[in-house]
All heavy atoms as an XYZ file, in Angstrom:
943
protein
N     -37.112      7.328     14.832
C     -36.705      7.955     13.598
C     -37.772      7.747     12.537
O     -38.334      6.679     12.430
C     -35.403      7.365     13.091
C     -34.189      7.773     13.842
S     -32.753      7.374     12.832
C     -32.030      8.970     12.766
N     -37.950      8.755     11.745
C     -38.890      8.665     10.638
C     -38.257      7.991      9.450
O     -37.084      7.646      9.445
N     -39.013      7.795      8.432
C     -38.481      7.184      7.233
C     -39.501      7.251      6.127
O     -40.555      7.859      6.264
N     -39.185      6.626      5.046
C     -40.107      6.567      3.926
C     -39.841      5.281      3.181
O     -38.800      4.657      3.338
C     -39.960      7.781      3.022
C     -38.621      7.860      2.316
C     -38.468      7.333      1.044
C     -37.527      8.451      2.920
C     -37.265      7.380      0.396
C     -36.304      8.505      2.275
C     -36.185      7.972      1.006
O     -34.981      8.021      0.367
N     -40.779      4.879      2.374
C     -40.631      3.660      1.608
C     -41.327      3.845      0.270
O     -42.547      3.828      0.193
C     -41.233      2.479      2.372
C     -41.012      1.158      1.647
O     -40.197      1.112      0.711
O     -41.668      0.179      2.026
N     -40.535      4.082     -0.771
C     -41.047      4.181     -2.118
C     -40.427      3.024     -2.909
O     -39.395      3.197     -3.535
C     -40.661      5.506     -2.777
C     -41.107      6.730     -2.035
C     -40.231      7.783     -1.830
C     -42.397      6.843     -1.547
C     -40.637      8.922     -1.165
C     -42.812      7.978     -0.873
C     -41.931      9.015     -0.685
N     -41.021      1.824     -2.844
C     -40.409      0.657     -3.485
C     -40.122      0.888     -4.958
O     -40.962      1.397     -5.689
C     -41.458     -0.443     -3.298
C     -42.319      0.035     -2.170
C     -42.305      1.532     -2.238
N     -38.911      0.505     -5.355
C     -38.544      0.554     -6.760
C     -38.269      1.935     -7.301
O     -38.165      2.126     -8.493
N     -38.145      2.929     -6.457
C     -37.922      4.289     -6.948
C     -36.435      4.615     -6.980
O     -35.596      3.793     -6.666
C     -38.664      5.286     -6.066
O     -38.106      5.296     -4.770
N     -36.135      5.837     -7.347
C     -34.756      6.323     -7.325
C     -34.687      7.508     -6.381
O     -35.704      8.120     -6.054
C     -34.324      6.751     -8.735
O     -34.968      7.954     -9.096
N     -33.483      7.853     -5.961
C     -33.355      8.983     -5.039
C     -33.789     10.289     -5.701
O     -34.268     11.196     -5.024
C     -31.931      9.085     -4.492
O     -30.992      9.170     -5.531
N     -33.672     10.405     -7.031
C     -34.177     11.606     -7.716
C     -35.673     11.756     -7.500
O     -36.171     12.822     -7.140
C     -33.909     11.538     -9.222
C     -32.480     11.815     -9.585
O     -31.650     12.107     -8.741
N     -32.174     11.698    -10.852
N     -36.410     10.685     -7.724
C     -37.858     10.699     -7.549
C     -38.204     10.915     -6.073
O     -39.089     11.701     -5.731
C     -38.477      9.381     -8.070
C     -39.956      9.294     -7.727
C     -38.261      9.255     -9.573
N     -37.490     10.233     -5.188
C     -37.765     10.331     -3.749
C     -37.553     11.749     -3.236
O     -38.377     12.275     -2.481
C     -36.878      9.370     -2.963
C     -37.114      7.910     -3.319
O     -38.095      7.619     -4.029
O     -36.305      7.071     -2.898
N     -36.422     12.377     -3.615
C     -36.151     13.740     -3.144
C     -37.183     14.727     -3.680
O     -37.581     15.654     -2.974
C     -34.735     14.174     -3.526
C     -33.611     13.501     -2.745
C     -32.250     13.900     -3.318
C     -33.675     13.844     -1.268
N     -37.618     14.534     -4.904
C     -38.666     15.395     -5.449
C     -39.956     15.218     -4.658
O     -40.610     16.199     -4.285
C     -38.910     15.089     -6.936
O     -37.695     15.283     -7.656
C     -39.980     15.983     -7.514
N     -40.326     13.959     -4.363
C     -41.546     13.686     -3.606
C     -41.468     14.262     -2.186
O     -42.456     14.774     -1.661
C     -41.806     12.188     -3.549
N     -40.305     14.180     -1.573
C     -40.153     14.631     -0.190
C     -40.009     16.144     -0.053
O     -40.422     16.719      0.956
C     -38.941     13.957      0.461
C     -39.083     12.467      0.726
C     -37.741     11.866      1.118
C     -40.124     12.216      1.809
N     -39.406     16.799     -1.046
C     -39.062     18.209     -0.896
C     -39.734     19.139     -1.898
O     -39.816     20.343     -1.657
C     -37.543     18.418     -1.041
O     -37.165     18.109     -2.383
C     -36.758     17.553     -0.061
N     -40.143     18.606     -3.035
C     -40.658     19.450     -4.101
C     -39.542     20.028     -4.962
O     -39.802     20.677     -5.968
N     -38.293     19.803     -4.593
C     -37.159     20.286     -5.377
C     -36.901     19.348     -6.544
O     -37.165     18.162     -6.473
C     -35.885     20.322     -4.543
C     -35.905     21.197     -3.347
C     -36.792     22.199     -3.061
C     -35.009     21.143     -2.252
N     -36.497     22.778     -1.869
C     -35.396     22.142     -1.332
C     -33.916     20.362     -1.938
C     -34.730     22.377     -0.147
C     -33.241     20.602     -0.757
C     -33.648     21.596      0.123
N     -36.347     19.890     -7.613
C     -35.911     19.068     -8.733
C     -34.407     18.851     -8.542
O     -33.623     19.791     -8.609
C     -36.194     19.751    -10.081
C     -37.703     19.946    -10.240
C     -35.604     18.927    -11.221
C     -38.098     20.752    -11.447
N     -33.995     17.611     -8.265
C     -32.588     17.364     -7.950
C     -31.679     17.406     -9.174
O     -32.122     17.200    -10.306
C     -32.603     15.968     -7.336
C     -33.846     15.340     -7.821
C     -34.818     16.427     -8.141
N     -30.429     17.665     -8.912
C     -29.385     17.580     -9.932
C     -28.744     16.208     -9.804
O     -28.468     15.744     -8.705
C     -28.333     18.659     -9.693
C     -27.173     18.599    -10.637
C     -26.116     19.653    -10.350
O     -26.299     20.460     -9.426
O     -25.110     19.648    -11.059
N     -28.502     15.560    -10.918
C     -27.886     14.234    -10.901
C     -26.523     14.309    -11.572
O     -26.394     14.859    -12.666
C     -28.786     13.249    -11.636
C     -28.246     11.862    -11.623
C     -29.181     10.920    -12.326
N     -28.547      9.624    -12.370
C     -29.193      8.500    -12.387
N     -30.501      8.499    -12.382
N     -28.557      7.370    -12.423
N     -25.507     13.751    -10.908
C     -24.153     13.759    -11.444
C     -23.627     12.326    -11.426
O     -23.651     11.664    -10.393
C     -23.220     14.656    -10.594
C     -21.809     14.611    -11.129
C     -23.748     16.078    -10.547
N     -23.155     11.847    -12.567
C     -22.556     10.520    -12.662
C     -21.066     10.657    -12.369
O     -20.293     11.019    -13.237
C     -22.798      9.920    -14.046
C     -22.344      8.489    -14.134
O     -21.552      8.017    -13.328
N     -22.848      7.787    -15.126
N     -20.671     10.384    -11.149
C     -19.283     10.591    -10.729
C     -18.346      9.587    -11.382
O     -17.214      9.919    -11.707
C     -19.164     10.515     -9.184
C     -17.722     10.653     -8.739
C     -20.015     11.588     -8.557
N     -18.802      8.387    -11.614
C     -17.934      7.356    -12.193
C     -17.412      7.756    -13.571
O     -16.318      7.410    -13.958
C     -18.680      6.029    -12.278
C     -17.812      4.877    -12.692
C     -18.546      3.572    -12.580
C     -17.622      2.415    -12.899
N     -18.287      1.142    -12.746
N     -18.199      8.532    -14.288
C     -17.803      8.918    -15.649
C     -17.361     10.376    -15.736
O     -17.420     10.984    -16.782
C     -18.974      8.668    -16.594
C     -19.304      7.206    -16.710
C     -20.270      6.949    -17.831
N     -20.578      5.540    -17.869
C     -21.754      5.026    -17.584
N     -22.755      5.801    -17.240
N     -21.965      3.736    -17.639
N     -16.935     10.935    -14.618
C     -16.560     12.344    -14.587
C     -15.039     12.473    -14.529
O     -14.368     11.699    -13.870
C     -17.199     13.022    -13.347
O     -18.600     12.805    -13.390
C     -16.916     14.504    -13.317
N     -14.503     13.478    -15.214
C     -13.068     13.710    -15.220
C     -12.590     14.206    -13.855
O     -13.340     14.812    -13.100
C     -12.715     14.749    -16.282
C     -13.008     14.275    -17.689
C     -12.681     15.332    -18.717
O     -11.868     16.235    -18.420
O     -13.234     15.250    -19.816
N     -11.322     13.983    -13.548
C     -10.748     14.349    -12.251
C     -10.927     15.824    -11.936
O     -11.313     16.188    -10.823
C      -9.244     13.988    -12.206
O      -9.108     12.593    -12.467
C      -8.648     14.315    -10.858
N     -10.684     16.697    -12.914
C     -10.842     18.132    -12.678
C     -12.274     18.458    -12.262
O     -12.517     19.263    -11.374
C     -10.444     18.912    -13.936
C     -10.515     20.409    -13.753
C     -10.070     21.130    -15.005
C     -10.202     22.618    -14.818
N      -9.876     23.359    -16.014
N     -13.236     17.819    -12.908
C     -14.641     18.039    -12.587
C     -14.978     17.480    -11.210
O     -15.721     18.096    -10.458
C     -15.539     17.395    -13.662
O     -15.139     17.881    -14.946
C     -16.998     17.727    -13.424
N     -14.420     16.315    -10.847
C     -14.707     15.750     -9.525
C     -14.110     16.617     -8.427
O     -14.676     16.708     -7.346
C     -14.214     14.297     -9.384
O     -12.844     14.210     -9.719
C     -15.021     13.352    -10.236
N     -12.975     17.274     -8.685
C     -12.401     18.199     -7.704
C     -13.377     19.329     -7.406
O     -13.680     19.617     -6.246
C     -11.084     18.801     -8.217
C      -9.952     17.794     -8.265
O     -10.082     16.711     -7.654
O      -8.938     18.096     -8.929
N     -13.895     19.966     -8.445
C     -14.816     21.081     -8.235
C     -16.157     20.587     -7.697
O     -16.794     21.267     -6.890
C     -15.016     21.890     -9.517
O     -15.597     21.110    -10.525
N     -16.585     19.388     -8.094
C     -17.837     18.831     -7.585
C     -17.738     18.571     -6.081
O     -18.649     18.908     -5.330
C     -18.189     17.538     -8.322
C     -19.406     16.792     -7.799
C     -20.670     17.643     -7.927
C     -19.572     15.465     -8.529
N     -16.625     17.983     -5.633
C     -16.472     17.712     -4.200
C     -16.493     19.020     -3.404
O     -17.147     19.115     -2.365
C     -15.193     16.926     -3.908
C     -15.079     16.587     -2.440
C     -15.770     15.505     -1.914
C     -14.313     17.363     -1.581
C     -15.704     15.203     -0.567
C     -14.240     17.069     -0.236
C     -14.931     15.988      0.262
O     -14.860     15.700      1.608
N     -15.795     20.029     -3.882
C     -15.788     21.323     -3.187
C     -17.189     21.929     -3.154
O     -17.602     22.507     -2.146
C     -14.795     22.275     -3.848
C     -13.327     21.876     -3.714
C     -12.441     22.824     -4.532
C     -12.898     21.850     -2.258
N     -17.931     21.782     -4.233
C     -19.315     22.273     -4.277
C     -20.204     21.518     -3.296
O     -21.032     22.103     -2.598
C     -19.833     22.115     -5.701
C     -21.062     22.898     -5.969
C     -21.331     22.912     -7.463
N     -22.754     22.785     -7.619
C     -23.354     22.052     -8.511
N     -22.658     21.359     -9.373
N     -24.647     22.002     -8.579
N     -20.035     20.194     -3.244
C     -20.790     19.376     -2.288
C     -20.436     19.765     -0.855
O     -21.319     19.911     -0.001
C     -20.491     17.888     -2.510
C     -21.044     17.319     -3.782
S     -20.419     15.660     -4.170
C     -20.895     14.724     -2.732
N     -19.153     19.934     -0.584
C     -18.679     20.304      0.756
C     -19.253     21.653      1.169
O     -19.763     21.807      2.285
C     -17.151     20.329      0.766
C     -16.440     20.449      2.089
C     -16.776     19.277      3.001
C     -14.931     20.498      1.863
N     -19.221     22.616      0.267
C     -19.764     23.937      0.560
C     -21.278     23.875      0.804
O     -21.786     24.457      1.760
C     -19.446     24.903     -0.591
C     -19.905     26.312     -0.296
O     -19.512     26.863      0.748
O     -20.673     26.851     -1.114
N     -21.998     23.169     -0.047
C     -23.444     23.031      0.127
C     -23.801     22.338      1.425
O     -24.746     22.721      2.123
N     -23.029     21.322      1.783
C     -23.277     20.601      3.039
C     -23.031     21.504      4.240
O     -23.829     21.539      5.177
C     -22.391     19.359      3.112
C     -22.528     18.599      4.381
N     -23.649     17.857      4.670
C     -21.702     18.474      5.436
C     -23.501     17.307      5.857
N     -22.327     17.666      6.342
N     -21.935     22.250      4.207
C     -21.596     23.142      5.334
C     -22.630     24.251      5.535
O     -22.896     24.654      6.654
C     -20.216     23.765      5.120
C     -19.099     22.791      5.353
C     -17.758     23.450      5.180
N     -16.698     22.489      5.450
C     -15.469     22.591      4.986
N     -15.135     23.622      4.235
N     -14.577     21.676      5.266
N     -23.221     24.720      4.448
C     -24.208     25.799      4.568
C     -25.632     25.266      4.729
O     -26.557     26.052      4.937
C     -24.153     26.726      3.333
O     -24.416     25.960      2.158
C     -22.811     27.428      3.221
N     -25.797     23.945      4.619
C     -27.128     23.352      4.781
C     -28.048     23.579      3.599
O     -29.258     23.527      3.738
N     -27.474     23.818      2.432
C     -28.262     24.131      1.238
C     -28.642     22.917      0.399
O     -29.290     23.083     -0.635
C     -27.480     25.094      0.332
C     -27.344     26.472      0.943
O     -28.131     26.809      1.836
O     -26.444     27.213      0.504
N     -28.232     21.724      0.785
C     -28.466     20.558     -0.069
C     -28.899     19.328      0.732
O     -28.614     19.215      1.918
C     -27.199     20.170     -0.868
C     -26.794     21.248     -1.839
C     -26.047     19.838      0.050
N     -29.593     18.445      0.061
C     -29.810     17.075      0.502
C     -29.105     16.223     -0.533
O     -29.304     16.415     -1.729
C     -31.291     16.717      0.529
C     -32.148     17.414      1.560
C     -33.620     17.094      1.323
C     -31.740     16.986      2.958
N     -28.257     15.296     -0.092
C     -27.490     14.509     -1.047
C     -27.681     13.025     -0.816
O     -27.803     12.584      0.327
C     -25.997     14.818     -0.920
C     -25.615     16.174     -1.444
S     -23.838     16.452     -1.335
C     -23.730     17.110      0.319
N     -27.682     12.300     -1.915
C     -27.657     10.847     -1.864
C     -26.545     10.365     -2.783
O     -26.118     11.079     -3.696
C     -28.987     10.219     -2.320
O     -29.233     10.574     -3.679
C     -30.141     10.664     -1.441
N     -26.078      9.168     -2.520
C     -25.108      8.497     -3.369
C     -25.695      7.130     -3.670
O     -26.246      6.479     -2.783
C     -23.749      8.344     -2.647
C     -22.797      7.492     -3.451
C     -23.141      9.701     -2.348
N     -25.603      6.709     -4.917
C     -26.161      5.410     -5.291
C     -25.092      4.529     -5.909
O     -24.177      5.015     -6.571
C     -27.319      5.603     -6.268
N     -25.235      3.247     -5.682
C     -24.355      2.270     -6.318
C     -25.007      1.786     -7.603
O     -26.218      1.864     -7.764
C     -24.131      1.049     -5.402
O     -25.393      0.474     -5.077
C     -23.394      1.440     -4.132
N     -24.191      1.288     -8.471
C     -24.676      0.634     -9.677
C     -24.638     -0.873     -9.464
O     -24.579     -1.348     -8.328
N     -24.628     -1.613    -10.553
C     -24.530     -3.073    -10.425
C     -23.209     -3.475     -9.761
O     -22.151     -2.928    -10.074
C     -24.576     -3.565    -11.870
C     -25.206     -2.448    -12.641
C     -24.795     -1.188    -11.944
N     -23.288     -4.396     -8.802
C     -22.111     -4.923     -8.105
C     -22.194     -6.441     -8.103
O     -23.281     -7.007     -8.056
C     -22.076     -4.429     -6.650
C     -22.003     -2.928     -6.404
C     -22.222     -2.624     -4.923
C     -20.669     -2.372     -6.868
N     -21.036     -7.080     -8.097
C     -21.026     -8.541     -7.996
C     -21.335     -8.947     -6.554
O     -21.223     -8.136     -5.627
C     -19.660     -9.095     -8.405
O     -18.688     -8.728     -7.435
N     -21.712    -10.188     -6.358
C     -21.973    -10.694     -5.012
C     -20.718    -10.560     -4.154
O     -20.792    -10.208     -2.972
C     -22.431    -12.149     -5.057
C     -22.752    -12.706     -3.668
C     -23.265    -14.109     -3.729
C     -23.570    -14.747     -2.405
N     -23.184    -14.107     -1.195
N     -19.544    -10.813     -4.751
C     -18.275    -10.699     -4.023
C     -18.036     -9.260     -3.553
O     -17.605     -9.024     -2.429
C     -17.100    -11.166     -4.893
C     -17.103    -12.656     -5.188
C     -18.109    -13.056     -6.265
O     -18.493    -12.217     -7.125
O     -18.552    -14.222     -6.236
N     -18.324     -8.273     -4.428
C     -18.161     -6.867     -4.039
C     -19.120     -6.499     -2.909
O     -18.744     -5.809     -1.966
C     -18.413     -5.948     -5.239
C     -17.320     -5.995     -6.282
C     -17.692     -5.220     -7.530
O     -18.781     -5.437     -8.084
O     -16.862     -4.381     -7.943
N     -20.357     -6.965     -3.001
C     -21.343     -6.692     -1.953
C     -20.908     -7.305     -0.630
O     -20.969     -6.652      0.421
C     -22.722     -7.228     -2.351
S     -23.477     -6.353     -3.725
N     -20.452     -8.549     -0.652
C     -20.018     -9.227      0.571
C     -18.785     -8.558      1.174
O     -18.681     -8.393      2.389
C     -19.701    -10.708      0.293
C     -20.936    -11.527     -0.008
O     -22.066    -11.067      0.306
O     -20.788    -12.632     -0.569
N     -17.843     -8.153      0.320
C     -16.583     -7.555      0.794
C     -16.800     -6.170      1.396
O     -16.213     -5.815      2.406
C     -15.578     -7.474     -0.367
C     -14.240     -6.850      0.004
C     -13.287     -6.824     -1.183
N     -13.828     -6.184     -2.361
C     -13.893     -4.862     -2.549
N     -13.451     -4.043     -1.634
N     -14.398     -4.368     -3.661
N     -17.683     -5.379      0.784
C     -17.837     -3.983      1.197
C     -19.015     -3.730      2.126
O     -19.027     -2.756      2.875
C     -18.022     -3.074     -0.029
O     -19.227     -3.448     -0.698
C     -16.830     -3.160     -0.967
N     -20.042     -4.575      2.049
C     -21.265     -4.301      2.800
C     -22.209     -3.376      2.054
O     -23.244     -2.986      2.580
N     -21.853     -3.017      0.820
C     -22.733     -2.183     -0.001
C     -23.774     -3.042     -0.696
O     -23.572     -4.237     -0.911
C     -21.919     -1.416     -1.049
C     -20.944     -0.372     -0.526
C     -20.089      0.173     -1.670
C     -21.677      0.749      0.176
N     -24.880     -2.427     -1.051
C     -25.959     -3.100     -1.767
C     -25.948     -2.579     -3.197
O     -25.827     -1.368     -3.419
C     -27.323     -2.790     -1.103
C     -28.456     -3.451     -1.856
C     -27.311     -3.215      0.358
N     -26.083     -3.477     -4.163
C     -26.066     -3.013     -5.556
C     -27.346     -2.255     -5.882
O     -28.420     -2.530     -5.340
C     -25.854     -4.174     -6.525
C     -27.026     -5.083     -6.717
C     -26.832     -6.012     -7.902
O     -26.199     -5.640     -8.904
O     -27.365     -7.133     -7.828
N     -27.197     -1.243     -6.737
C     -28.325     -0.421     -7.215
C     -29.164      0.093     -6.043
O     -30.388     -0.043     -6.023
C     -29.179     -1.211     -8.203
S     -28.251     -1.765     -9.641
N     -28.488      0.697     -5.081
C     -29.131      1.140     -3.840
C     -28.662      2.563     -3.519
O     -27.532      2.928     -3.805
C     -28.724      0.174     -2.714
C     -29.358      0.447     -1.394
N     -30.718      0.438     -1.202
C     -28.805      0.720     -0.194
C     -30.969      0.695      0.079
N     -29.831      0.874      0.703
N     -29.525      3.352     -2.923
C     -29.194      4.740     -2.573
C     -28.861      4.861     -1.090
O     -29.459      4.188     -0.249
C     -30.358      5.659     -2.915
N     -27.905      5.724     -0.791
C     -27.450      6.004      0.569
C     -27.564      7.501      0.820
O     -27.271      8.304     -0.063
C     -25.980      5.586      0.741
C     -25.769      4.104      0.562
C     -25.654      3.537     -0.700
C     -25.710      3.267      1.668
C     -25.483      2.174     -0.865
C     -25.545      1.902      1.515
C     -25.424      1.367      0.249
O     -25.266      0.017      0.095
N     -27.947      7.883      2.017
C     -27.981      9.300      2.387
C     -26.561      9.759      2.716
O     -25.795      9.025      3.334
C     -28.880      9.497      3.599
N     -26.202     10.970      2.309
C     -24.917     11.563      2.670
C     -25.115     12.299      3.990
O     -25.915     13.230      4.079
C     -24.413     12.526      1.573
C     -23.141     13.235      2.018
C     -24.190     11.772      0.266
N     -24.403     11.854      5.032
C     -24.515     12.466      6.357
C     -23.463     13.537      6.604
O     -23.725     14.513      7.296
C     -24.401     11.399      7.453
C     -25.470     10.318      7.465
C     -25.214      9.370      8.633
C     -26.856     10.921      7.548
N     -22.255     13.323      6.065
C     -21.172     14.263      6.360
C     -20.121     14.187      5.263
O     -19.966     13.160      4.607
C     -20.547     13.931      7.721
C     -19.719     15.061      8.301
O     -19.734     16.179      7.733
O     -19.055     14.841      9.325
N     -19.432     15.284      5.068
C     -18.284     15.361      4.163
C     -17.183     16.082      4.902
O     -17.441     17.081      5.584
C     -18.622     16.157      2.896
C     -19.641     15.550      1.964
C     -20.965     16.226      2.132
C     -19.155     15.676      0.550
N     -15.957     15.599      4.786
C     -14.832     16.298      5.396
C     -13.527     15.862      4.750
O     -13.440     14.790      4.170
C     -14.777     16.087      6.902
C     -14.633     14.644      7.344
C     -14.471     14.499      8.853
C     -15.770     14.660      9.553
N     -15.757     14.293     10.957
N     -12.542     16.735      4.860
C     -11.182     16.423      4.423
C     -10.391     16.007      5.651
O     -10.336     16.746      6.636
C     -10.525     17.645      3.770
C     -11.141     17.966      2.431
O     -11.293     17.085      1.605
N     -11.504     19.209      2.222
N      -9.790     14.825      5.602
C      -9.011     14.314      6.725
C      -7.659     13.863      6.194
O      -7.589     12.938      5.388
C      -9.723     13.133      7.424
C      -8.881     12.589      8.555
C     -11.097     13.543      7.911
N      -6.613     14.535      6.626
C      -5.257     14.183      6.208
C      -5.133     14.067      4.687
O      -4.512     13.145      4.168
C      -4.803     12.881      6.865
C      -4.706     12.994      8.363
O      -4.579     14.091      8.920
N      -4.789     11.872      9.050
N      -5.776     14.983      3.964
C      -5.700     14.995      2.511
C      -6.666     14.048      1.819
O      -6.689     13.995      0.598
N      -7.453     13.289      2.592
C      -8.441     12.385      2.006
C      -9.816     13.026      2.026
O     -10.202     13.633      3.021
C      -8.506     11.068      2.789
C      -7.265     10.201      2.771
C      -7.430      9.026      3.727
C      -7.002      9.694      1.361
N     -10.552     12.878      0.954
C     -11.926     13.372      0.895
C     -12.834     12.260      1.410
O     -12.944     11.201      0.792
C     -12.300     13.724     -0.530
C     -11.473     14.848     -1.064
C     -11.798     15.053     -2.508
N     -10.980     16.123     -3.030
C     -10.839     16.363     -4.308
N     -11.465     15.619     -5.195
N     -10.084     17.346     -4.713
N     -13.459     12.507      2.527
C     -14.283     11.491      3.169
C     -15.759     11.865      3.042
O     -16.130     13.020      3.220
C     -13.917     11.357      4.644
C     -12.436     11.151      4.914
S     -11.783      9.610      4.287
C     -12.521      8.456      5.394
N     -16.590     10.880      2.741
C     -18.043     11.054      2.675
C     -18.657      9.989      3.573
O     -18.435      8.796      3.369
C     -18.579     10.916      1.237
C     -17.937     11.946      0.316
C     -20.093     11.055      1.232
C     -18.324     11.812     -1.146
N     -19.395     10.419      4.586
C     -20.068      9.486      5.481
C     -21.463      9.215      4.929
O     -22.252     10.136      4.723
C     -20.164     10.046      6.898
C     -20.809      9.082      7.866
C     -20.979      9.675      9.247
O     -20.977     10.895      9.427
N     -21.117      8.808     10.222
N     -21.749      7.935      4.712
C     -23.031      7.524      4.146
C     -23.867      6.794      5.182
O     -23.328      6.199      6.107
C     -22.810      6.590      2.945
C     -21.941      7.111      1.817
C     -21.781      6.052      0.736
C     -22.513      8.389      1.237
N     -25.166      6.817      4.982
C     -26.105      6.078      5.837
C     -26.963      5.203      4.955
O     -27.593      5.671      4.010
C     -26.984      7.063      6.613
C     -28.191      6.437      7.271
C     -27.906      6.133      8.694
C     -29.182      5.692      9.402
N     -28.992      4.481     10.099
N     -26.971      3.909      5.248
C     -27.858      2.993      4.555
C     -29.216      3.071      5.242
O     -29.337      2.741      6.415
C     -27.307      1.565      4.632
C     -28.166      0.577      3.883
O     -29.283      0.878      3.475
N     -27.637     -0.622      3.701
N     -30.250      3.503      4.539
C     -31.554      3.620      5.191
C     -32.112      2.285      5.668
O     -32.987      2.257      6.517
C     -32.447      4.252      4.120
C     -31.736      4.050      2.834
C     -30.277      3.919      3.147
N     -31.592      1.175      5.148
C     -32.049     -0.131      5.606
C     -31.480     -0.484      6.971
O     -32.014     -1.316      7.671
C     -31.665     -1.216      4.622
C     -32.395     -1.160      3.326
C     -33.435     -0.328      2.979
C     -32.139     -1.971      2.190
N     -33.830     -0.579      1.703
C     -33.051     -1.587      1.188
C     -31.230     -2.979      1.919
C     -33.081     -2.185     -0.064
C     -31.257     -3.570      0.679
C     -32.177     -3.178     -0.301
N     -30.346      0.093      7.338
C     -29.700     -0.038      8.657
C     -29.151     -1.422      8.988
O     -28.406     -1.543      9.938
C     -30.636      0.399      9.783
S     -31.068      2.128      9.709
N     -29.493     -2.460      8.284
C     -29.016     -3.780      8.685
C     -27.744     -4.217      7.955
O     -27.189     -5.249      8.275
C     -30.125     -4.835      8.517
C     -30.522     -5.088      7.099
N     -31.423     -4.289      6.430
C     -30.138     -6.044      6.222
C     -31.576     -4.748      5.200
N     -30.809     -5.801      5.054
N     -27.272     -3.445      7.012
C     -26.011     -3.730      6.345
C     -25.071     -2.550      6.559
O     -25.482     -1.410      6.478
C     -26.232     -3.947      4.843
C     -27.075     -5.166      4.479
C     -27.406     -5.145      2.995
C     -26.338     -6.442      4.834
N     -23.792     -2.854      6.833
C     -22.823     -1.793      7.130
C     -21.599     -1.923      6.241
O     -21.228     -3.006      5.823
C     -22.394     -1.873      8.592
C     -23.521     -1.625      9.565
C     -23.002     -1.583     10.980
N     -22.025     -0.526     11.117
C     -22.255      0.619     11.730
N     -23.419      0.859     12.257
N     -21.321      1.527     11.835
N     -20.953     -0.776      5.998
C     -19.706     -0.713      5.243
C     -18.665     -1.565      5.946
O     -18.491     -1.483      7.158
C     -19.253      0.744      5.170
C     -17.893      0.961      4.602
C     -16.795      1.382      5.283
C     -17.477      0.801      3.245
N     -15.727      1.493      4.439
C     -16.114      1.131      3.173
C     -18.126      0.393      2.094
C     -15.402      1.076      1.993
C     -17.399      0.338      0.917
C     -16.057      0.684      0.880
N     -17.937     -2.379      5.167
C     -16.918     -3.255      5.730
C     -15.522     -2.923      5.205
O     -14.562     -3.575      5.574
C     -17.223     -4.709      5.353
C     -18.537     -5.223      5.871
C     -18.767     -6.630      5.337
C     -20.138     -7.137      5.640
N     -20.409     -8.412      4.968
N     -15.422     -1.943      4.334
C     -14.147     -1.640      3.684
C     -13.244     -0.750      4.511
O     -13.400     -0.603      5.725
N     -12.308     -0.128      3.828
C     -11.345      0.755      4.472
C     -12.070      1.896      5.180
O     -13.034      2.431      4.660
C     -10.382      1.312      3.422
C      -9.182      1.976      4.029
C      -8.118      2.233      3.001
C      -6.933      2.859      3.692
N      -5.740      2.850      2.932
N     -11.618      2.227      6.375
C     -12.171      3.269      7.248
C     -13.500      2.862      7.896
O     -14.175      3.691      8.477
C     -12.322      4.618      6.531
C     -11.020      5.163      6.029
C     -10.696      5.108      4.695
C     -10.107      5.709      6.916
C      -9.488      5.601      4.236
C      -8.891      6.193      6.463
C      -8.586      6.139      5.125
N     -13.872      1.598      7.783
C     -15.063      1.136      8.488
C     -14.700      0.938      9.967
O     -13.523      0.887     10.326
C     -15.551     -0.187      7.901
O     -14.688     -1.250      8.289
N     -15.697      0.805     10.843
C     -15.392      0.527     12.251
C     -14.574     -0.754     12.446
O     -13.870     -0.895     13.441
C     -16.773      0.390     12.894
C     -17.658      1.215     12.029
C     -17.121      1.030     10.635
N     -14.627     -1.667     11.481
C     -13.862     -2.909     11.569
C     -12.402     -2.731     11.158
O     -11.576     -3.582     11.432
C     -14.502     -3.983     10.675
C     -15.955     -4.321     10.976
C     -16.511     -5.277      9.924
C     -16.102     -4.895     12.367
N     -12.076     -1.637     10.484
C     -10.728     -1.378      9.972
C      -9.927     -0.623     11.031
O      -9.862      0.596     11.024
C     -10.818     -0.578      8.670
C      -9.461     -0.262      8.079
O      -8.443     -0.838      8.516
O      -9.411      0.587      7.168
N      -9.312     -1.356     11.937
C      -8.558     -0.732     13.042
C      -7.292     -0.030     12.549
O      -6.822      0.911     13.162
C      -8.177     -1.789     14.092
C      -9.373     -2.515     14.669
C     -10.352     -1.582     15.309
C     -11.520     -2.351     15.886
N     -12.701     -1.576     16.114
N      -6.755     -0.446     11.408
C      -5.528      0.147     10.871
C      -5.749      1.563     10.366
O      -4.929      2.451     10.563
C      -5.010     -0.727      9.736
C      -3.682     -0.264      9.168
C      -3.189     -1.220      8.098
O      -3.183     -2.431      8.334
O      -2.804     -0.720      7.020
N      -6.894      1.821      9.720
C      -7.175      3.130      9.126
C      -7.937      4.065     10.042
O      -8.079      5.246      9.744
C      -7.964      2.967      7.828
O      -7.262      2.171      6.916
N      -8.481      3.556     11.141
C      -9.321      4.348     12.023
C      -8.454      5.301     12.849
O      -7.937      4.959     13.893
C     -10.156      3.452     12.928
C     -11.326      4.128     13.613
C     -12.268      4.756     12.611
C     -12.077      3.143     14.469
N      -8.288      6.521     12.344
C      -7.463      7.529     13.007
C      -8.343      8.376     13.924
O      -9.555      8.420     13.753
C      -6.732      8.405     11.953
C      -7.754      9.052     11.015
C      -5.727      7.580     11.192
C      -7.150      9.993     10.005
N      -7.757      9.049     14.916
C      -8.552      9.826     15.880
C      -9.507     10.827     15.229
O     -10.615     11.037     15.710
C      -7.501     10.542     16.724
C      -6.283      9.693     16.623
C      -6.330      9.067     15.242
N      -9.120     11.435     14.097
C      -9.968     12.434     13.442
C     -11.274     11.829     12.920
O     -12.231     12.553     12.684
C      -9.221     13.090     12.264
C      -8.056     13.943     12.672
C      -6.750     13.150     12.801
O      -6.772     11.911     12.751
O      -5.701     13.779     12.965
N     -11.316     10.516     12.762
C     -12.511      9.871     12.224
C     -13.362      9.194     13.300
O     -14.453      8.752     13.027
C     -12.124      8.824     11.172
C     -11.464      9.367      9.931
C     -11.045      8.225      9.003
C     -12.382     10.324      9.200
N     -12.838      9.105     14.500
C     -13.594      8.452     15.561
C     -14.698      9.369     16.076
O     -14.510     10.560     16.175
C     -12.670      8.023     16.693
C     -11.695      6.959     16.244
C     -10.729      6.559     17.336
O     -10.798      7.043     18.440
N      -9.826      5.662     17.012
N     -15.826      8.756     16.336
C     -16.984      9.524     16.799
C     -16.902      9.720     18.292
O     -16.514      8.910     19.039
C     -18.286      8.775     16.436
C     -19.475      9.566     16.940
C     -18.370      8.570     14.960
């Protein structure tokens, strides 16, 4: 697998360097519910048609949050897939570092939430 390493950069800068496109940035944490509904549908449509490259980034997280979830603070993740499953909006992320994995709900470790529609 290929990769890239732009130390200390952001996914906005990285996507511009890799594609020449000027990315759109949306702060989901500070967005109203109505806007997030239309944003998710827009992301889903763009993903299905292959018109977008998407990343999701975390902000500052406590050590406890990082340990509990497997997420890295202030880190970008590639969006691999989006789908609606039983009324839930699911986004599959990939950590480019590969050595840390999601540990929260719907992770491979969560046998209670792992329904057939989500199994690979």
